[in-house]
C-alpha positions, 0 to 999 in steps of 0.5 A, spaced: 487 682 412 483 687 417 487 693 415 486 691 408 478 691 409 478 698 412 482 701 407 478 698 401 471 700 405 474 707 407 470 713 405 464 708 402 457 708 405 455 705 412 451 700 409 457 696 406 461 697 413 456 693 416 457 687 412 464 687 413 464 684 420 460 678 416 465 678 411 471 678 416 468 672 420 467 668 413 474 669 412 476 667 419 473 660 418 476 659 411 483 660 414 482 655 419 480 650 414 486 651 410 492 646 411 499 647 410 501 642 404 508 642 406 506 639 413 502 634 410 507 632 405 512 632 410 508 627 414 507 623 408 515 623 407 516 621 414 513 614 413 517 612 407 522 607 407 528 611 406 526 616 412 523 611 417 530 608 417 533 615 418 528 616 423 529 610 427 537 611 427 535 618 430 531 615 435 536 610 437 541 615 438 536 619 442 535 613 447 542 612 448 544 619 449 538 620 454 540 614 458 547 616 460 547 622 465 554 624 463 556 624 455 558 629 450 555 625 445 549 628 441 545 626 435 546 632 430 549 627 425 543 623 425 538 629 426 541 632 419 541 625 416 533 624 417 532 632 415 536 631 409 532 625 407 525 628 409 527 634 405 529 631 399 523 627 399 519 633 400 522 637 395 520 632 389 513 632 391 512 640 394 512 643 387 507 639 384 502 642 389 504 649 388 499 654 384 
C-alpha cells in the first residue's frame, strides 16, 4: 500500500505529501481491526456436532500415538476426516460472506 501511495502522490505538491503519513497510520489501524472471515467460520464449524466427533477421534489418536515410544501409526486418516468435515461446513457458510 505504501508503494501505491507514493505512486499516487508522485509529482503532486508537498502539502499533500505531508498528509500521506496520517493517512497511512489510519490505513494501518483499519488493517489491524480486520478479521479474516474464514478463520471465524472455521472456529464456528469446529464447534458443530459433526466436527466435534471427528476432532475427538483425532485427539484420541494423537494421545494414543504420543503415549507410545516406538510406533509406525500416525493420525493422517483422522486428520483428513476432521479437515474434510470442517471444510465441508466452511464451504457452505463462507460464500455467503463474500462480497
